[in-house]
C-alpha positions in Angstrom: 35.5 -14.4 51.9 37.0 -15.2 55.3 39.0 -12.2 55.1 36.4 -10.2 56.9 35.0 -12.7 59.2 38.6 -12.4 60.3 39.2 -8.6 60.8 36.4 -8.7 64.0 38.1 -11.5 65.7 39.7 -9.5 67.7 36.7 -7.0 68.5 34.9 -10.0 69.2 37.7 -11.1 71.0 38.3 -8.0 73.5 34.3 -8.0 74.1 33.8 -11.6 74.8 36.5 -11.5 77.6 35.4 -8.1 78.6 31.9 -10.0 79.4 33.3 -13.0 81.0 35.6 -10.4 83.6 32.7 -9.0 84.2 30.6 -11.7 85.0 33.8 -13.1 87.3 34.0 -9.4 89.1 30.4 -9.5 89.9 30.4 -13.3 91.5 33.8 -12.3 93.3 32.2 -9.2 94.7 28.1 -10.9 95.6 30.6 -13.9 96.7 32.7 -11.5 99.2 29.8 -9.4 100.0 28.5 -13.2 101.2 31.5 -14.0 103.3 31.8 -10.6 105.0 28.3 -10.5 105.8 29.2 -14.0 107.4 31.6 -13.0 108.8 30.6 -9.7 110.9 27.4 -11.7 111.9 29.6 -14.8 113.4 31.9 -11.5 114.9 29.1 -9.8 117.0 27.1 -13.6 117.9 31.0 -14.3 119.5 32.1 -10.7 121.1 28.4 -9.1 121.4 27.5 -5.7 119.9 30.6 -3.4 119.2 30.0 -0.1 121.6 32.0 1.7 119.0 
């Protein structure tokens, strides 16, 4: 009874791991974009517009 259920455990574990890793990576990417945009805005306000 349990042998059929346990045979899917590695596949389910990998799929859940990839799902959570993707969600975490997306969160870090959004956080990076927000922080980088704020840093550029702060630099622009502090130094003025870039000339290059």
